[in-house]
mmCIF file of the N, C-alpha and C atoms, coordinates in Angstrom:
data_MODEL
# 
_entry.id   MODEL 
# 
loop_
_atom_site.group_PDB 
_atom_site.id 
_atom_site.type_symbol 
_atom_site.label_atom_id 
_atom_site.label_alt_id 
_atom_site.label_comp_id 
_atom_site.label_asym_id 
_atom_site.label_entity_id 
_atom_site.label_seq_id 
_atom_site.pdbx_PDB_ins_code 
_atom_site.Cartn_x 
_atom_site.Cartn_y 
_atom_site.Cartn_z 
_atom_site.occupancy 
_atom_site.B_iso_or_equiv 
_atom_site.pdbx_formal_charge 
_atom_site.auth_seq_id 
_atom_site.auth_comp_id 
_atom_site.auth_asym_id 
_atom_site.auth_atom_id 
_atom_site.pdbx_PDB_model_num 
ATOM 1   N N  . MET A 1 1  ? -7.594  -8.930  7.876   1.00 0.00 ? 1  MET A N  1 
ATOM 2   C CA . MET A 1 1  ? -7.084  -9.200  6.760   1.00 0.00 ? 1  MET A CA 1 
ATOM 3   C C  . MET A 1 1  ? -5.685  -9.430  7.016   1.00 0.00 ? 1  MET A C  1 
ATOM 4   N N  . PRO A 1 2  ? -5.089  -10.579 6.370   1.00 0.00 ? 2  PRO A N  1 
ATOM 5   C CA . PRO A 1 2  ? -3.740  -10.803 6.474   1.00 0.00 ? 2  PRO A CA 1 
ATOM 6   C C  . PRO A 1 2  ? -2.745  -10.145 5.776   1.00 0.00 ? 2  PRO A C  1 
ATOM 7   N N  . THR A 1 3  ? -3.082  -9.390  4.709   1.00 0.00 ? 3  THR A N  1 
ATOM 8   C CA . THR A 1 3  ? -2.382  -8.449  3.920   1.00 0.00 ? 3  THR A CA 1 
ATOM 9   C C  . THR A 1 3  ? -2.400  -6.925  4.317   1.00 0.00 ? 3  THR A C  1 
ATOM 10  N N  . ILE A 1 4  ? -1.232  -6.504  4.977   1.00 0.00 ? 4  ILE A N  1 
ATOM 11  C CA . ILE A 1 4  ? -1.392  -5.112  5.376   1.00 0.00 ? 4  ILE A CA 1 
ATOM 12  C C  . ILE A 1 4  ? -0.928  -4.224  4.220   1.00 0.00 ? 4  ILE A C  1 
ATOM 13  N N  . VAL A 1 5  ? -1.337  -3.089  3.853   1.00 0.00 ? 5  VAL A N  1 
ATOM 14  C CA . VAL A 1 5  ? -1.058  -2.224  2.920   1.00 0.00 ? 5  VAL A CA 1 
ATOM 15  C C  . VAL A 1 5  ? -0.169  -0.971  3.702   1.00 0.00 ? 5  VAL A C  1 
ATOM 16  N N  . ASN A 1 6  ? 1.034   -0.732  3.429   1.00 0.00 ? 6  ASN A N  1 
ATOM 17  C CA . ASN A 1 6  ? 1.828   0.271   4.097   1.00 0.00 ? 6  ASN A CA 1 
ATOM 18  C C  . ASN A 1 6  ? 2.118   1.427   3.018   1.00 0.00 ? 6  ASN A C  1 
ATOM 19  N N  . LEU A 1 7  ? 1.234   1.435   2.452   1.00 0.00 ? 7  LEU A N  1 
ATOM 20  C CA . LEU A 1 7  ? 1.513   2.717   1.330   1.00 0.00 ? 7  LEU A CA 1 
ATOM 21  C C  . LEU A 1 7  ? 1.673   4.052   1.917   1.00 0.00 ? 7  LEU A C  1 
ATOM 22  N N  . ASP A 1 8  ? 0.946   4.108   2.998   1.00 0.00 ? 8  ASP A N  1 
ATOM 23  C CA . ASP A 1 8  ? 0.955   5.465   3.564   1.00 0.00 ? 8  ASP A CA 1 
ATOM 24  C C  . ASP A 1 8  ? 2.406   5.704   4.322   1.00 0.00 ? 8  ASP A C  1 
ATOM 25  N N  . VAL A 1 9  ? 2.911   4.727   4.860   1.00 0.00 ? 9  VAL A N  1 
ATOM 26  C CA . VAL A 1 9  ? 4.126   4.589   5.507   1.00 0.00 ? 9  VAL A CA 1 
ATOM 27  C C  . VAL A 1 9  ? 5.107   5.067   4.258   1.00 0.00 ? 9  VAL A C  1 
ATOM 28  N N  . MET A 1 10 ? 5.229   4.395   3.247   1.00 0.00 ? 10 MET A N  1 
ATOM 29  C CA . MET A 1 10 ? 6.159   4.656   2.233   1.00 0.00 ? 10 MET A CA 1 
ATOM 30  C C  . MET A 1 10 ? 6.107   6.088   1.740   1.00 0.00 ? 10 MET A C  1 
ATOM 31  N N  . MET A 1 11 ? 4.787   6.560   1.311   1.00 0.00 ? 11 MET A N  1 
ATOM 32  C CA . MET A 1 11 ? 4.467   7.864   1.057   1.00 0.00 ? 11 MET A CA 1 
ATOM 33  C C  . MET A 1 11 ? 5.126   8.962   2.141   1.00 0.00 ? 11 MET A C  1 
ATOM 34  N N  . ALA A 1 12 ? 4.998   8.847   3.259   1.00 0.00 ? 12 ALA A N  1 
ATOM 35  C CA . ALA A 1 12 ? 5.680   9.656   4.213   1.00 0.00 ? 12 ALA A CA 1 
ATOM 36  C C  . ALA A 1 12 ? 6.999   9.553   4.400   1.00 0.00 ? 12 ALA A C  1 
ATOM 37  N N  . LYS A 1 13 ? 7.641   8.302   4.142   1.00 0.00 ? 13 LYS A N  1 
ATOM 38  C CA . LYS A 1 13 ? 9.027   8.288   4.145   1.00 0.00 ? 13 LYS A CA 1 
ATOM 39  C C  . LYS A 1 13 ? 9.703   8.882   2.947   1.00 0.00 ? 13 LYS A C  1 
ATOM 40  N N  . ARG A 1 14 ? 8.940   9.090   1.581   1.00 0.00 ? 14 ARG A N  1 
ATOM 41  C CA . ARG A 1 14 ? 9.483   9.790   0.702   1.00 0.00 ? 14 ARG A CA 1 
ATOM 42  C C  . ARG A 1 14 ? 8.884   11.163  0.380   1.00 0.00 ? 14 ARG A C  1 
ATOM 43  N N  . LYS A 1 15 ? 8.097   11.517  1.511   1.00 0.00 ? 15 LYS A N  1 
ATOM 44  C CA . LYS A 1 15 ? 7.484   13.051  1.639   1.00 0.00 ? 15 LYS A CA 1 
ATOM 45  C C  . LYS A 1 15 ? 6.634   13.317  0.416   1.00 0.00 ? 15 LYS A C  1 
ATOM 46  N N  . MET A 1 16 ? 5.757   12.201  -0.079  1.00 0.00 ? 16 MET A N  1 
ATOM 47  C CA . MET A 1 16 ? 5.088   12.383  -1.242  1.00 0.00 ? 16 MET A CA 1 
ATOM 48  C C  . MET A 1 16 ? 3.667   12.338  -0.780  1.00 0.00 ? 16 MET A C  1 
ATOM 49  N N  . SER A 1 17 ? 2.842   13.524  -1.471  1.00 0.00 ? 17 SER A N  1 
ATOM 50  C CA . SER A 1 17 ? 1.434   13.118  -0.993  1.00 0.00 ? 17 SER A CA 1 
ATOM 51  C C  . SER A 1 17 ? 0.602   12.422  -2.129  1.00 0.00 ? 17 SER A C  1 
ATOM 52  N N  . LEU A 1 18 ? -0.673  12.166  -1.836  1.00 0.00 ? 18 LEU A N  1 
ATOM 53  C CA . LEU A 1 18 ? -1.481  11.277  -2.405  1.00 0.00 ? 18 LEU A CA 1 
ATOM 54  C C  . LEU A 1 18 ? -1.549  11.831  -4.008  1.00 0.00 ? 18 LEU A C  1 
ATOM 55  N N  . ASN A 1 19 ? -1.820  13.123  -3.935  1.00 0.00 ? 19 ASN A N  1 
ATOM 56  C CA . ASN A 1 19 ? -1.992  13.890  -5.182  1.00 0.00 ? 19 ASN A CA 1 
ATOM 57  C C  . ASN A 1 19 ? -0.637  13.609  -5.986  1.00 0.00 ? 19 ASN A C  1 
ATOM 58  N N  . GLU A 1 20 ? 0.497   13.896  -5.780  1.00 0.00 ? 20 GLU A N  1 
ATOM 59  C CA . GLU A 1 20 ? 1.569   13.793  -6.230  1.00 0.00 ? 20 GLU A CA 1 
ATOM 60  C C  . GLU A 1 20 ? 1.662   12.327  -6.890  1.00 0.00 ? 20 GLU A C  1 
ATOM 61  N N  . LEU A 1 21 ? 1.748   11.339  -5.906  1.00 0.00 ? 21 LEU A N  1 
ATOM 62  C CA . LEU A 1 21 ? 1.611   9.897   -6.373  1.00 0.00 ? 21 LEU A CA 1 
ATOM 63  C C  . LEU A 1 21 ? 0.460   9.655   -7.327  1.00 0.00 ? 21 LEU A C  1 
ATOM 64  N N  . SER A 1 22 ? -0.563  10.110  -7.102  1.00 0.00 ? 22 SER A N  1 
ATOM 65  C CA . SER A 1 22 ? -1.619  10.012  -8.453  1.00 0.00 ? 22 SER A CA 1 
ATOM 66  C C  . SER A 1 22 ? -1.040  10.358  -9.614  1.00 0.00 ? 22 SER A C  1 
ATOM 67  N N  . GLU A 1 23 ? -0.634  11.462  -9.602  1.00 0.00 ? 23 GLU A N  1 
ATOM 68  C CA . GLU A 1 23 ? -0.346  11.795  -10.948 1.00 0.00 ? 23 GLU A CA 1 
ATOM 69  C C  . GLU A 1 23 ? 0.837   11.111  -11.349 1.00 0.00 ? 23 GLU A C  1 
ATOM 70  N N  . ARG A 1 24 ? 2.026   10.842  -10.642 1.00 0.00 ? 24 ARG A N  1 
ATOM 71  C CA . ARG A 1 24 ? 3.205   10.045  -11.121 1.00 0.00 ? 24 ARG A CA 1 
ATOM 72  C C  . ARG A 1 24 ? 2.683   8.707   -11.710 1.00 0.00 ? 24 ARG A C  1 
ATOM 73  N N  . VAL A 1 25 ? 1.836   7.995   -11.001 1.00 0.00 ? 25 VAL A N  1 
ATOM 74  C CA . VAL A 1 25 ? 1.370   6.658   -11.361 1.00 0.00 ? 25 VAL A CA 1 
ATOM 75  C C  . VAL A 1 25 ? 0.214   6.699   -12.587 1.00 0.00 ? 25 VAL A C  1 
ATOM 76  N N  . ASP A 1 26 ? -0.318  7.689   -12.564 1.00 0.00 ? 26 ASP A N  1 
ATOM 77  C CA . ASP A 1 26 ? -1.775  7.752   -13.635 1.00 0.00 ? 26 ASP A CA 1 
ATOM 78  C C  . ASP A 1 26 ? -2.808  7.037   -12.981 1.00 0.00 ? 26 ASP A C  1 
ATOM 79  N N  . ILE A 1 27 ? -2.997  6.987   -11.680 1.00 0.00 ? 27 ILE A N  1 
ATOM 80  C CA . ILE A 1 27 ? -4.228  6.444   -11.099 1.00 0.00 ? 27 ILE A CA 1 
ATOM 81  C C  . ILE A 1 27 ? -5.070  7.397   -10.429 1.00 0.00 ? 27 ILE A C  1 
ATOM 82  N N  . THR A 1 28 ? -6.483  7.249   -10.371 1.00 0.00 ? 28 THR A N  1 
ATOM 83  C CA . THR A 1 28 ? -7.254  8.158   -9.970  1.00 0.00 ? 28 THR A CA 1 
ATOM 84  C C  . THR A 1 28 ? -7.039  8.232   -8.501  1.00 0.00 ? 28 THR A C  1 
ATOM 85  N N  . LEU A 1 29 ? -7.217  9.475   -7.726  1.00 0.00 ? 29 LEU A N  1 
ATOM 86  C CA . LEU A 1 29 ? -7.174  9.676   -6.207  1.00 0.00 ? 29 LEU A CA 1 
ATOM 87  C C  . LEU A 1 29 ? -8.112  8.704   -5.554  1.00 0.00 ? 29 LEU A C  1 
ATOM 88  N N  . SER A 1 30 ? -9.107  8.391   -5.882  1.00 0.00 ? 30 SER A N  1 
ATOM 89  C CA . SER A 1 30 ? -10.321 7.524   -5.430  1.00 0.00 ? 30 SER A CA 1 
ATOM 90  C C  . SER A 1 30 ? -9.576  6.184   -5.350  1.00 0.00 ? 30 SER A C  1 
ATOM 91  N N  . ASN A 1 31 ? -9.180  5.578   -6.233  1.00 0.00 ? 31 ASN A N  1 
ATOM 92  C CA . ASN A 1 31 ? -8.354  4.192   -6.559  1.00 0.00 ? 31 ASN A CA 1 
ATOM 93  C C  . ASN A 1 31 ? -7.138  4.143   -5.615  1.00 0.00 ? 31 ASN A C  1 
ATOM 94  N N  . LEU A 1 32 ? -6.403  5.173   -5.554  1.00 0.00 ? 32 LEU A N  1 
ATOM 95  C CA . LEU A 1 32 ? -5.065  5.161   -4.725  1.00 0.00 ? 32 LEU A CA 1 
ATOM 96  C C  . LEU A 1 32 ? -5.420  5.289   -3.457  1.00 0.00 ? 32 LEU A C  1 
ATOM 97  N N  . SER A 1 33 ? -6.705  6.034   -3.026  1.00 0.00 ? 33 SER A N  1 
ATOM 98  C CA . SER A 1 33 ? -7.204  6.105   -1.642  1.00 0.00 ? 33 SER A CA 1 
ATOM 99  C C  . SER A 1 33 ? -7.644  4.898   -1.098  1.00 0.00 ? 33 SER A C  1 
ATOM 100 N N  . ILE A 1 34 ? -8.334  4.026   -2.018  1.00 0.00 ? 34 ILE A N  1 
ATOM 101 C CA . ILE A 1 34 ? -8.936  2.781   -1.624  1.00 0.00 ? 34 ILE A CA 1 
ATOM 102 C C  . ILE A 1 34 ? -7.640  1.899   -1.298  1.00 0.00 ? 34 ILE A C  1 
ATOM 103 N N  . LEU A 1 35 ? -6.655  1.913   -2.114  1.00 0.00 ? 35 LEU A N  1 
ATOM 104 C CA . LEU A 1 35 ? -5.555  1.129   -1.878  1.00 0.00 ? 35 LEU A CA 1 
ATOM 105 C C  . LEU A 1 35 ? -4.776  1.563   -0.718  1.00 0.00 ? 35 LEU A C  1 
ATOM 106 N N  . LYS A 1 36 ? -4.530  2.792   -0.387  1.00 0.00 ? 36 LYS A N  1 
ATOM 107 C CA . LYS A 1 36 ? -3.830  3.175   0.659   1.00 0.00 ? 36 LYS A CA 1 
ATOM 108 C C  . LYS A 1 36 ? -4.595  2.862   2.102   1.00 0.00 ? 36 LYS A C  1 
ATOM 109 N N  . THR A 1 37 ? -5.793  2.857   2.218   1.00 0.00 ? 37 THR A N  1 
ATOM 110 C CA . THR A 1 37 ? -6.586  2.444   3.163   1.00 0.00 ? 37 THR A CA 1 
ATOM 111 C C  . THR A 1 37 ? -6.844  0.958   3.596   1.00 0.00 ? 37 THR A C  1 
ATOM 112 N N  . GLY A 1 38 ? -6.298  0.192   2.485   1.00 0.00 ? 38 GLY A N  1 
ATOM 113 C CA . GLY A 1 38 ? -6.265  -1.335  2.744   1.00 0.00 ? 38 GLY A CA 1 
ATOM 114 C C  . GLY A 1 38 ? -7.612  -1.838  2.342   1.00 0.00 ? 38 GLY A C  1 
ATOM 115 N N  . LYS A 1 39 ? -8.536  -0.957  1.751   1.00 0.00 ? 39 LYS A N  1 
ATOM 116 C CA . LYS A 1 39 ? -9.804  -1.599  1.090   1.00 0.00 ? 39 LYS A CA 1 
ATOM 117 C C  . LYS A 1 39 ? -9.805  -2.276  -0.026  1.00 0.00 ? 39 LYS A C  1 
ATOM 118 N N  . ALA A 1 40 ? -8.880  -2.217  -0.741  1.00 0.00 ? 40 ALA A N  1 
ATOM 119 C CA . ALA A 1 40 ? -8.668  -2.765  -2.137  1.00 0.00 ? 40 ALA A CA 1 
ATOM 120 C C  . ALA A 1 40 ? -8.835  -4.185  -2.121  1.00 0.00 ? 40 ALA A C  1 
ATOM 121 N N  . LYS A 1 41 ? -9.417  -4.954  -3.074  1.00 0.00 ? 41 LYS A N  1 
ATOM 122 C CA . LYS A 1 41 ? -9.461  -6.226  -2.908  1.00 0.00 ? 41 LYS A CA 1 
ATOM 123 C C  . LYS A 1 41 ? -8.174  -7.082  -3.823  1.00 0.00 ? 41 LYS A C  1 
ATOM 124 N N  . ALA A 1 42 ? -7.745  -6.062  -4.729  1.00 0.00 ? 42 ALA A N  1 
ATOM 125 C CA . ALA A 1 42 ? -6.736  -6.539  -5.553  1.00 0.00 ? 42 ALA A CA 1 
ATOM 126 C C  . ALA A 1 42 ? -5.863  -5.580  -6.090  1.00 0.00 ? 42 ALA A C  1 
ATOM 127 N N  . ILE A 1 43 ? -4.874  -5.659  -6.446  1.00 0.00 ? 43 ILE A N  1 
ATOM 128 C CA . ILE A 1 43 ? -3.896  -4.620  -7.189  1.00 0.00 ? 43 ILE A CA 1 
ATOM 129 C C  . ILE A 1 43 ? -3.250  -5.430  -8.499  1.00 0.00 ? 43 ILE A C  1 
ATOM 130 N N  . ARG A 1 44 ? -3.224  -4.609  -9.717  1.00 0.00 ? 44 ARG A N  1 
ATOM 131 C CA . ARG A 1 44 ? -2.744  -4.910  -10.702 1.00 0.00 ? 44 ARG A CA 1 
ATOM 132 C C  . ARG A 1 44 ? -1.013  -4.913  -10.486 1.00 0.00 ? 44 ARG A C  1 
ATOM 133 N N  . PHE A 1 45 ? -0.450  -5.822  -11.186 1.00 0.00 ? 45 PHE A N  1 
ATOM 134 C CA . PHE A 1 45 ? 1.163   -5.905  -11.135 1.00 0.00 ? 45 PHE A CA 1 
ATOM 135 C C  . PHE A 1 45 ? 1.757   -4.553  -11.790 1.00 0.00 ? 45 PHE A C  1 
ATOM 136 N N  . SER A 1 46 ? 0.958   -4.313  -12.741 1.00 0.00 ? 46 SER A N  1 
ATOM 137 C CA . SER A 1 46 ? 1.535   -2.934  -13.558 1.00 0.00 ? 46 SER A CA 1 
ATOM 138 C C  . SER A 1 46 ? 1.146   -1.557  -12.473 1.00 0.00 ? 46 SER A C  1 
ATOM 139 N N  . THR A 1 47 ? 0.325   -1.770  -11.808 1.00 0.00 ? 47 THR A N  1 
ATOM 140 C CA . THR A 1 47 ? -0.080  -0.568  -10.790 1.00 0.00 ? 47 THR A CA 1 
ATOM 141 C C  . THR A 1 47 ? 1.048   -0.581  -9.668  1.00 0.00 ? 47 THR A C  1 
ATOM 142 N N  . LEU A 1 48 ? 1.414   -2.056  -9.176  1.00 0.00 ? 48 LEU A N  1 
ATOM 143 C CA . LEU A 1 48 ? 2.228   -2.088  -8.300  1.00 0.00 ? 48 LEU A CA 1 
ATOM 144 C C  . LEU A 1 48 ? 3.623   -1.495  -8.644  1.00 0.00 ? 48 LEU A C  1 
ATOM 145 N N  . GLU A 1 49 ? 3.887   -1.969  -9.940  1.00 0.00 ? 49 GLU A N  1 
ATOM 146 C CA . GLU A 1 49 ? 5.220   -1.704  -10.563 1.00 0.00 ? 49 GLU A CA 1 
ATOM 147 C C  . GLU A 1 49 ? 5.420   -0.277  -10.664 1.00 0.00 ? 49 GLU A C  1 
ATOM 148 N N  . ALA A 1 50 ? 4.398   0.484   -11.189 1.00 0.00 ? 50 ALA A N  1 
ATOM 149 C CA . ALA A 1 50 ? 4.277   1.934   -11.137 1.00 0.00 ? 50 ALA A CA 1 
ATOM 150 C C  . ALA A 1 50 ? 4.595   2.720   -9.762  1.00 0.00 ? 50 ALA A C  1 
ATOM 151 N N  . ILE A 1 51 ? 3.915   2.101   -8.745  1.00 0.00 ? 51 ILE A N  1 
ATOM 152 C CA . ILE A 1 51 ? 3.872   2.878   -7.439  1.00 0.00 ? 51 ILE A CA 1 
ATOM 153 C C  . ILE A 1 51 ? 5.338   2.394   -6.741  1.00 0.00 ? 51 ILE A C  1 
ATOM 154 N N  . CYS A 1 52 ? 5.698   1.161   -7.040  1.00 0.00 ? 52 CYS A N  1 
ATOM 155 C CA . CYS A 1 52 ? 7.252   1.077   -6.611  1.00 0.00 ? 52 CYS A CA 1 
ATOM 156 C C  . CYS A 1 52 ? 8.102   2.222   -7.451  1.00 0.00 ? 52 CYS A C  1 
ATOM 157 N N  . LYS A 1 53 ? 8.108   2.304   -8.773  1.00 0.00 ? 53 LYS A N  1 
ATOM 158 C CA . LYS A 1 53 ? 8.862   3.098   -9.408  1.00 0.00 ? 53 LYS A CA 1 
ATOM 159 C C  . LYS A 1 53 ? 8.960   4.479   -8.819  1.00 0.00 ? 53 LYS A C  1 
ATOM 160 N N  . ALA A 1 54 ? 7.792   5.055   -8.707  1.00 0.00 ? 54 ALA A N  1 
ATOM 161 C CA . ALA A 1 54 ? 7.507   6.249   -8.286  1.00 0.00 ? 54 ALA A CA 1 
ATOM 162 C C  . ALA A 1 54 ? 7.959   6.536   -6.661  1.00 0.00 ? 54 ALA A C  1 
ATOM 163 N N  . LEU A 1 55 ? 8.117   5.598   -6.095  1.00 0.00 ? 55 LEU A N  1 
ATOM 164 C CA . LEU A 1 55 ? 8.347   5.670   -4.467  1.00 0.00 ? 55 LEU A CA 1 
ATOM 165 C C  . LEU A 1 55 ? 9.702   4.989   -4.238  1.00 0.00 ? 55 LEU A C  1 
ATOM 166 N N  . VAL A 1 56 ? 10.374  4.563   -5.356  1.00 0.00 ? 56 VAL A N  1 
ATOM 167 C CA . VAL A 1 56 ? 11.496  4.040   -5.376  1.00 0.00 ? 56 VAL A CA 1 
ATOM 168 C C  . VAL A 1 56 ? 11.714  2.920   -4.117  1.00 0.00 ? 56 VAL A C  1 
ATOM 169 N N  . CYS A 1 57 ? 10.788  1.816   -4.481  1.00 0.00 ? 57 CYS A N  1 
ATOM 170 C CA . CYS A 1 57 ? 10.869  1.085   -3.379  1.00 0.00 ? 57 CYS A CA 1 
ATOM 171 C C  . CYS A 1 57 ? 10.415  -0.644  -3.729  1.00 0.00 ? 57 CYS A C  1 
ATOM 172 N N  . GLN A 1 58 ? 10.241  -1.380  -3.057  1.00 0.00 ? 58 GLN A N  1 
ATOM 173 C CA . GLN A 1 58 ? 10.113  -2.816  -3.306  1.00 0.00 ? 58 GLN A CA 1 
ATOM 174 C C  . GLN A 1 58 ? 8.615   -3.170  -3.000  1.00 0.00 ? 58 GLN A C  1 
ATOM 175 N N  . PRO A 1 59 ? 8.044   -4.102  -3.749  1.00 0.00 ? 59 PRO A N  1 
ATOM 176 C CA . PRO A 1 59 ? 6.537   -4.473  -3.377  1.00 0.00 ? 59 PRO A CA 1 
ATOM 177 C C  . PRO A 1 59 ? 6.563   -4.880  -1.970  1.00 0.00 ? 59 PRO A C  1 
ATOM 178 N N  . GLY A 1 60 ? 7.389   -5.561  -1.337  1.00 0.00 ? 60 GLY A N  1 
ATOM 179 C CA . GLY A 1 60 ? 7.413   -5.845  0.166   1.00 0.00 ? 60 GLY A CA 1 
ATOM 180 C C  . GLY A 1 60 ? 7.473   -4.575  0.921   1.00 0.00 ? 60 GLY A C  1 
ATOM 181 N N  . ASP A 1 61 ? 7.835   -3.407  0.585   1.00 0.00 ? 61 ASP A N  1 
ATOM 182 C CA . ASP A 1 61 ? 7.705   -2.214  1.407   1.00 0.00 ? 61 ASP A CA 1 
ATOM 183 C C  . ASP A 1 61 ? 6.148   -1.636  1.371   1.00 0.00 ? 61 ASP A C  1 
ATOM 184 N N  . ILE A 1 62 ? 5.615   -2.093  0.429   1.00 0.00 ? 62 ILE A N  1 
ATOM 185 C CA . ILE A 1 62 ? 4.184   -1.641  0.430   1.00 0.00 ? 62 ILE A CA 1 
ATOM 186 C C  . ILE A 1 62 ? 3.203   -2.659  1.154   1.00 0.00 ? 62 ILE A C  1 
ATOM 187 N N  . LEU A 1 63 ? 3.411   -3.999  0.660   1.00 0.00 ? 63 LEU A N  1 
ATOM 188 C CA . LEU A 1 63 ? 2.487   -5.015  1.038   1.00 0.00 ? 63 LEU A CA 1 
ATOM 189 C C  . LEU A 1 63 ? 3.238   -5.923  2.061   1.00 0.00 ? 63 LEU A C  1 
ATOM 190 N N  . GLU A 1 64 ? 2.327   -6.263  3.087   1.00 0.00 ? 64 GLU A N  1 
ATOM 191 C CA . GLU A 1 64 ? 3.004   -6.926  4.157   1.00 0.00 ? 64 GLU A CA 1 
ATOM 192 C C  . GLU A 1 64 ? 1.910   -8.378  4.576   1.00 0.00 ? 64 GLU A C  1 
ATOM 193 N N  . TYR A 1 65 ? 2.451   -9.345  4.534   1.00 0.00 ? 65 TYR A N  1 
ATOM 194 C CA . TYR A 1 65 ? 1.609   -10.549 4.885   1.00 0.00 ? 65 TYR A CA 1 
ATOM 195 C C  . TYR A 1 65 ? 1.770   -10.704 6.527   1.00 0.00 ? 65 TYR A C  1 
ATOM 196 N N  . VAL A 1 66 ? 0.654   -10.899 6.992   1.00 0.00 ? 66 VAL A N  1 
ATOM 197 C CA . VAL A 1 66 ? 0.470   -11.197 8.605   1.00 0.00 ? 66 VAL A CA 1 
ATOM 198 C C  . VAL A 1 66 ? -0.374  -12.457 8.970   1.00 0.00 ? 66 VAL A C  1 
ATOM 199 N N  . ASN A 1 67 ? 0.110   -13.281 9.583   1.00 0.00 ? 67 ASN A N  1 
ATOM 200 C CA . ASN A 1 67 ? -0.467  -14.762 9.827   1.00 0.00 ? 67 ASN A CA 1 
ATOM 201 C C  . ASN A 1 67 ? -1.584  -14.348 10.584  1.00 0.00 ? 67 ASN A C  1 
ATOM 202 N N  . GLU A 1 68 ? -2.875  -14.597 10.346  1.00 0.00 ? 68 GLU A N  1 
ATOM 203 C CA . GLU A 1 68 ? -4.078  -14.379 11.005  1.00 0.00 ? 68 GLU A CA 1 
ATOM 204 C C  . GLU A 1 68 ? -4.006  -15.268 12.443  1.00 0.00 ? 68 GLU A C  1 
ATOM 205 N N  . ASP A 1 69 ? -3.351  -16.189 12.546  1.00 0.00 ? 69 ASP A N  1 
ATOM 206 C CA . ASP A 1 69 ? -3.141  -16.824 14.131  1.00 0.00 ? 69 ASP A CA 1 
ATOM 207 C C  . ASP A 1 69 ? -2.459  -16.046 14.946  1.00 0.00 ? 69 ASP A C  1 
ATOM 208 N N  . ARG A 1 70 ? -1.344  -15.262 14.297  1.00 0.00 ? 70 ARG A N  1 
ATOM 209 C CA . ARG A 1 70 ? -0.549  -14.265 14.930  1.00 0.00 ? 70 ARG A CA 1 
ATOM 210 C C  . ARG A 1 70 ? -1.453  -13.066 15.618  1.00 0.00 ? 70 ARG A C  1 
ATOM 211 N N  . ILE A 1 71 ? -2.170  -12.566 14.685  1.00 0.00 ? 71 ILE A N  1 
ATOM 212 C CA . ILE A 1 71 ? -3.003  -11.497 14.930  1.00 0.00 ? 71 ILE A CA 1 
ATOM 213 C C  . ILE A 1 71 ? -4.040  -11.762 16.106  1.00 0.00 ? 71 ILE A C  1 
ATOM 214 N N  . LYS A 1 72 ? -4.807  -13.172 16.072  1.00 0.00 ? 72 LYS A N  1 
ATOM 215 C CA . LYS A 1 72 ? -5.602  -13.371 16.972  1.00 0.00 ? 72 LYS A CA 1 
ATOM 216 C C  . LYS A 1 72 ? -4.827  -13.532 18.388  1.00 0.00 ? 72 LYS A C  1 
ATOM 217 N N  . THR A 1 73 ? -3.441  -14.069 18.455  1.00 0.00 ? 73 THR A N  1 
ATOM 218 C CA . THR A 1 73 ? -2.646  -14.308 19.642  1.00 0.00 ? 73 THR A CA 1 
ATOM 219 C C  . THR A 1 73 ? -2.495  -12.989 20.218  1.00 0.00 ? 73 THR A C  1 
ATOM 220 N N  . ILE A 1 74 ? -2.043  -12.114 19.374  1.00 0.00 ? 74 ILE A N  1 
ATOM 221 C CA . ILE A 1 74 ? -1.900  -10.709 19.942  1.00 0.00 ? 74 ILE A CA 1 
ATOM 222 C C  . ILE A 1 74 ? -3.053  -9.914  20.485  1.00 0.00 ? 74 ILE A C  1 
ATOM 223 N N  . ASN A 1 75 ? -4.031  -10.223 19.925  1.00 0.00 ? 75 ASN A N  1 
ATOM 224 C CA . ASN A 1 75 ? -5.433  -9.519  20.394  1.00 0.00 ? 75 ASN A CA 1 
ATOM 225 C C  . ASN A 1 75 ? -6.030  -10.223 21.511  1.00 0.00 ? 75 ASN A C  1 
ATOM 226 N N  . LEU A 1 76 ? -5.572  -11.413 21.859  1.00 0.00 ? 76 LEU A N  1 
ATOM 227 C CA . LEU A 1 76 ? -6.086  -12.139 23.422  1.00 0.00 ? 76 LEU A CA 1 
ATOM 228 C C  . LEU A 1 76 ? -5.263  -11.546 24.341  1.00 0.00 ? 76 LEU A C  1 
ATOM 229 N N  . HIS A 1 77 ? -4.023  -10.803 24.218  1.00 0.00 ? 77 HIS A N  1 
ATOM 230 C CA . HIS A 1 77 ? -3.216  -10.353 25.219  1.00 0.00 ? 77 HIS A CA 1 
ATOM 231 C C  . HIS A 1 77 ? -3.611  -9.134  25.641  1.00 0.00 ? 77 HIS A C  1 
# 
C-alpha cells in the first residue's frame, strides 16, 4: 500500500492514548483502530481535520505517500 498511516507515531509524540483520541474526535475505538493500523480504505476530510486538531498536527504528519517502485527496490536489497 503506497499510503502509510503514521497515526500511532503522532499519538506517541503527543502522549495520547487511543481512548483519549477517540473521545476528542468523537470516533469509535474500532474505527480509529482500523485507521491506526492502516487497514482503512478511506478517511473523511472532517475526520482527518478533527484528528489533526486534537493532535495539533498537519495531515502530512499522519499520512505519507511512498512510491511502490521505491518499496520494491528496497525489498530487493
